[in-house]
N, C-alpha and C positions, 0 to 999 in steps of 0.2 A: 430376284435382284441379282445383278451382275457383280461378281466379286472375283477379280482375277487373283490367281495364286502365284503366278510367276510371270516375269517379263523378260523376254530375250534381250541380249545386248545388241548394240548397233552393228558390230562386226561379228563375223562367224566365230572368232576365237574368244569373244567376251564371255565371262561366266553368266549364268542365269541368276537373276536377282529374285530372292524370295520376298514378295510384298507383304505376306502375312506377318513375317518377323519384324518388318520395319514399321508396321502400324501400331505396335504395342510399345509402351514405355519399358525401358530396361528396369530390372529390379533395383539397381542402384539409384536411378532417377526417381522411381516410385518412393523409395525410402527417404530420399532427400526432400521430395515434395511434402511427404507426410510430416517429417520433422520440422520443416519450415512452417507449415500451417499450425501444427500442434504447439510448438514452442511460442509462436507469435500469439496465438489465442490465449495460452496459459499466462504469458507475461502481461498481456493487456487486461485479462480478467483479474489478475492479482492487483494490478494498479487501479482497476475500476472498483474492486471490492474494498480496498483500503485507501480511499482518497486522502485521508489525513496523514498517512505515512509517506511523506515526500521523499525521505531517504530511500525507501523501498522502490518507489517509482524511478528515482534517479539511478540507482544501482542496477535495477532489473531492466527497465525499458531503455534508458539512455546509455548505459554502459555495457551490460552483459548481452543484450539482444544484438547490437551491431557487431560485437565480437563473434557471437554465434553465427551470424550471417556470413561474416568473412571466413570463418573456419568451414562452414558448410559449402561455400563457393569454392574454396581451395580443395576440399575433399572431392567435390563433384568434378572439378576441372582436371584432377589427376586420375580420373578413371581410365582404364585401359580402353583402347579403341576397339569398338565392336563393329564388325563388318557383316552385313546380312547376306554376303555372297556365299553361294555354295559352289564347290569345285567338282 
């Protein structure tokens, strides 16, 4: 199977791009995706397990979860720029 490891730039002075590094998620993105899925599943499972506790559903799913999503989006958006270029 063909798997290129580097791609030259268009111009002779362009840096070489490492394609192996760009194929993987960054650690910060992986942590963010894990937190997103984990917290969503936990909140929905709690609301599912206790359907008669409407206040729990309101505060957990309707209030806390959107705030968590906003904080997670803010945290991920402020990550430092990562360039897969090698010099």
